[in-house]
Backbone as a chain_set.jsonl record, in Angstrom:
{"seq": "MERTQRQVDRLDRLVNDLLDVSRIRAGKLDLRLEPADLAEIVREAVREQRMAWPSRPIELTLPEAPVRIEEDADRI", "coords": {"N": [[-17.358, -162.39, 79.068], [-16.999, -159.835, 80.087], [-17.375, -158.166, 77.877], [-20.037, -158.741, 77.293], [-21.239, -157.734, 79.614], [-20.686, -154.991, 79.307], [-22.288, -154.473, 77.064], [-24.83, -154.994, 78.114], [-24.895, -152.965, 80.021], [-24.887, -150.745, 78.307], [-27.351, -151.095, 77.0], [-29.046, -150.818, 79.193], [-28.564, -148.117, 79.842], [-29.613, -146.945, 77.522], [-32.366, -147.61, 77.681], [-32.997, -146.251, 80.062], [-32.478, -143.634, 79.207], [-34.5, -143.322, 77.296], [-36.74, -143.489, 78.981], [-36.281, -141.166, 80.462], [-36.706, -139.222, 78.492], [-39.458, -139.479, 78.144], [-40.273, -138.654, 80.698], [-39.346, -136.01, 80.67], [-40.929, -134.893, 78.649], [-43.383, -135.106, 79.916], [-43.032, -133.347, 81.922], [-42.023, -134.225, 84.346], [-39.467, -134.863, 85.229], [-37.193, -135.428, 87.66], [-34.353, -134.005, 89.03], [-31.368, -134.755, 90.771], [-29.206, -132.818, 91.878], [-25.719, -132.442, 92.421], [-22.437, -131.493, 93.567], [-19.693, -131.863, 91.276], [-16.836, -132.972, 89.343], [-16.285, -131.985, 86.227], [-14.182, -132.505, 84.458], [-13.178, -134.975, 85.387], [-15.4, -136.59, 84.926], [-15.468, -136.563, 82.135], [-12.973, -137.757, 81.63], [-13.475, -140.356, 82.607], [-15.498, -141.17, 80.83], [-14.013, -141.26, 78.467], [-12.166, -143.263, 79.158], [-13.926, -145.472, 79.269], [-14.74, -145.56, 76.577], [-12.306, -146.128, 75.346], [-11.866, -148.687, 76.338], [-14.007, -150.026, 75.18], [-13.518, -149.75, 72.418], [-10.609, -150.413, 71.64], [-8.859, -150.038, 69.464], [-9.433, -147.611, 68.359], [-8.244, -144.373, 68.132], [-8.186, -141.867, 70.637], [-7.885, -138.58, 71.445], [-7.26, -136.465, 74.146], [-7.442, -133.47, 75.868], [-7.347, -131.899, 78.819], [-7.892, -129.517, 81.482], [-5.673, -129.386, 84.313], [-6.66, -128.639, 86.774], [-9.647, -129.15, 88.722], [-12.874, -129.024, 87.157], [-15.507, -127.578, 88.217], [-18.905, -128.456, 88.576], [-22.52, -128.6, 88.85], [-24.36, -131.506, 88.947], [-26.456, -134.281, 87.949], [-25.695, -137.34, 88.861], [-26.695, -139.802, 87.954], [-27.685, -139.209, 85.478], [-25.931, -137.882, 83.815]], "CA": [[-18.316, -161.871, 80.023], [-16.828, -158.385, 80.216], [-18.019, -157.526, 76.725], [-21.485, -158.892, 77.49], [-21.64, -156.786, 80.651], [-20.684, -153.643, 78.703], [-23.463, -154.37, 76.201], [-25.987, -154.891, 79.01], [-24.849, -151.605, 80.571], [-25.303, -149.807, 77.24], [-28.795, -151.263, 76.825], [-29.672, -150.224, 80.371], [-28.51, -146.655, 79.669], [-30.54, -146.568, 76.456], [-33.722, -147.689, 78.233], [-33.156, -145.137, 81.0], [-32.564, -142.404, 78.41], [-35.854, -143.263, 76.73], [-37.643, -143.146, 80.081], [-36.072, -139.751, 80.772], [-37.386, -138.428, 77.455], [-40.885, -139.491, 78.506], [-40.448, -137.816, 81.89], [-39.153, -134.614, 80.261], [-42.134, -134.475, 77.926], [-44.488, -135.012, 80.871], [-42.688, -132.351, 82.927], [-41.866, -134.919, 85.625], [-38.095, -135.318, 85.423], [-36.593, -134.91, 88.89], [-32.895, -134.064, 89.036], [-30.706, -134.693, 92.07], [-27.953, -132.145, 91.574], [-24.662, -132.455, 93.426], [-21.167, -131.02, 93.006], [-18.889, -132.87, 90.584], [-15.721, -132.488, 88.533], [-16.577, -132.296, 84.829], [-12.991, -133.094, 83.835], [-13.129, -136.386, 85.765], [-16.498, -137.262, 84.219], [-15.013, -136.73, 80.746], [-11.911, -138.776, 81.644], [-14.109, -141.671, 82.774], [-16.163, -141.499, 79.567], [-12.967, -141.623, 77.507], [-11.676, -144.598, 79.561], [-14.919, -146.455, 78.827], [-14.673, -145.662, 75.116], [-11.053, -146.814, 74.998], [-12.06, -150.11, 76.627], [-14.967, -150.57, 74.223], [-12.904, -149.757, 71.089], [-9.182, -150.152, 71.88], [-8.118, -149.661, 68.259], [-9.802, -146.248, 67.955], [-7.488, -143.371, 68.896], [-8.927, -140.753, 71.235], [-7.0, -137.582, 72.039], [-7.985, -135.717, 75.162], [-6.676, -132.444, 76.567], [-8.19, -131.296, 79.847], [-7.12, -128.771, 82.473], [-5.277, -130.149, 85.501], [-7.537, -128.258, 87.885], [-11.028, -129.621, 88.576], [-13.871, -128.151, 86.535], [-16.64, -127.802, 89.112], [-20.259, -128.285, 88.049], [-23.609, -129.263, 89.572], [-24.882, -132.482, 87.999], [-27.165, -135.467, 88.428], [-24.764, -138.426, 88.514], [-27.384, -140.868, 87.234], [-28.16, -138.794, 84.159], [-24.974, -137.104, 83.016]], "C": [[-18.232, -160.344, 80.144], [-17.526, -157.648, 79.077], [-19.536, -157.604, 76.842], [-21.983, -157.898, 78.528], [-21.673, -155.362, 80.11], [-21.921, -153.451, 77.833], [-24.739, -154.242, 77.028], [-26.043, -153.494, 79.616], [-25.307, -150.579, 79.54], [-26.809, -149.879, 77.019], [-29.552, -150.638, 77.985], [-29.685, -148.702, 80.271], [-29.499, -146.187, 78.615], [-31.985, -146.569, 76.963], [-33.969, -146.531, 79.19], [-33.238, -143.801, 80.275], [-33.95, -142.242, 77.802], [-36.891, -142.92, 77.798], [-37.502, -141.682, 80.467], [-36.759, -138.851, 79.754], [-38.879, -138.359, 77.763], [-41.153, -138.595, 79.703], [-40.294, -136.336, 81.553], [-40.404, -134.103, 79.57], [-43.324, -134.298, 78.854], [-44.22, -133.966, 81.953], [-42.447, -132.96, 84.303], [-40.456, -135.456, 85.85], [-37.518, -134.636, 86.666], [-35.084, -135.09, 88.819], [-32.389, -133.963, 90.471], [-29.302, -134.131, 91.829], [-26.992, -132.217, 92.753], [-23.371, -131.994, 92.771], [-20.384, -132.171, 92.365], [-17.78, -132.173, 89.816], [-15.955, -132.925, 87.086], [-15.386, -132.945, 84.14], [-12.896, -134.583, 84.158], [-14.234, -137.187, 85.082], [-16.088, -137.538, 82.777], [-13.915, -137.789, 80.681], [-12.499, -140.182, 81.748], [-14.816, -142.105, 81.488], [-15.146, -141.939, 78.517], [-12.383, -142.99, 77.855], [-12.624, -145.684, 79.094], [-14.871, -146.654, 77.319], [-13.413, -146.386, 74.671], [-11.159, -148.31, 75.28], [-12.974, -150.756, 75.586], [-14.363, -150.705, 72.826], [-11.417, -149.44, 71.213], [-8.414, -149.676, 70.645], [-8.412, -148.226, 67.808], [-9.017, -145.236, 68.779], [-8.407, -142.257, 69.403], [-7.904, -139.827, 71.872], [-7.818, -136.721, 72.979], [-7.037, -134.731, 75.83], [-7.631, -131.747, 77.525], [-7.313, -130.499, 80.808], [-6.77, -129.673, 83.655], [-6.218, -129.878, 86.676], [-8.942, -128.818, 87.655], [-11.909, -128.566, 87.909], [-15.173, -128.425, 87.281], [-17.971, -127.506, 88.417], [-21.243, -128.873, 89.054], [-24.249, -130.217, 88.575], [-25.66, -133.568, 88.715], [-26.357, -136.675, 87.958], [-25.434, -139.546, 87.717], [-27.715, -140.495, 85.794], [-27.115, -138.122, 83.302], [-24.336, -137.932, 81.919]], "O": [[-19.245, -159.658, 80.282], [-18.185, -156.631, 79.294], [-20.237, -156.643, 76.525], [-23.034, -157.284, 78.344], [-22.592, -154.605, 80.422], [-22.537, -152.386, 77.859], [-25.629, -153.466, 76.68], [-27.118, -152.903, 79.713], [-26.037, -149.645, 79.874], [-27.469, -148.851, 76.869], [-30.585, -149.999, 77.784], [-30.694, -148.066, 80.577], [-30.152, -145.157, 78.784], [-32.737, -145.631, 76.7], [-35.023, -145.897, 79.142], [-33.994, -142.922, 80.689], [-34.506, -141.143, 77.795], [-37.814, -142.147, 77.544], [-38.497, -141.023, 80.769], [-37.333, -137.825, 80.12], [-39.49, -137.296, 77.655], [-42.141, -137.862, 79.726], [-41.023, -135.498, 82.084], [-40.883, -133.008, 79.867], [-44.178, -133.444, 78.617], [-45.074, -133.721, 82.805], [-42.642, -132.292, 85.318], [-40.28, -136.417, 86.598], [-37.377, -133.414, 86.706], [-34.593, -136.193, 88.577], [-32.909, -133.192, 91.278], [-28.346, -134.874, 91.607], [-27.383, -132.074, 93.911], [-23.224, -132.092, 91.553], [-20.412, -133.303, 92.849], [-17.781, -130.952, 89.658], [-15.835, -134.107, 86.766], [-15.565, -133.846, 83.319], [-12.564, -135.378, 83.278], [-14.022, -138.339, 84.703], [-16.335, -138.626, 82.258], [-13.919, -138.628, 79.781], [-12.058, -141.093, 81.047], [-14.743, -143.271, 81.101], [-15.393, -142.882, 77.765], [-12.128, -143.796, 76.961], [-12.182, -146.71, 78.578], [-14.951, -147.783, 76.834], [-13.448, -147.171, 73.724], [-10.6, -149.118, 74.539], [-12.745, -151.889, 75.163], [-14.66, -151.668, 72.12], [-11.001, -148.319, 70.922], [-7.411, -148.976, 70.782], [-7.7, -147.691, 66.958], [-9.113, -145.239, 70.006], [-9.283, -141.777, 68.684], [-7.14, -140.245, 72.742], [-8.927, -136.3, 72.652], [-5.964, -135.108, 76.299], [-8.59, -131.096, 77.112], [-6.12, -130.776, 80.934], [-7.499, -130.619, 83.955], [-6.526, -130.773, 87.463], [-9.377, -128.944, 86.51], [-11.701, -127.365, 88.085], [-15.859, -129.406, 86.995], [-18.145, -126.473, 87.77], [-20.846, -129.561, 89.994], [-24.64, -129.804, 87.483], [-25.539, -133.749, 89.926], [-26.347, -136.986, 86.767], [-24.783, -140.175, 86.882], [-27.996, -141.372, 84.976], [-27.394, -137.814, 82.143], [-23.51, -137.422, 81.162]]}, "num_chains": 1, "name": "protein.A"}
């Protein structure tokens, strides 16, 4: 079930990405920017990749301090 859920999540992201492309082309993409820590976003992405492909090595070196950015959490 976990693997199926990951695949459904990936498909959902793909569909949303395609919709965003349409919105960008139409000039109608609305972003909801808020403060975030880029280092934590990258760590989470790496955790997801490690879960999806446990046999693939991923090396990650990030600063200890937060890397502050403004981002749209739904689209990053």
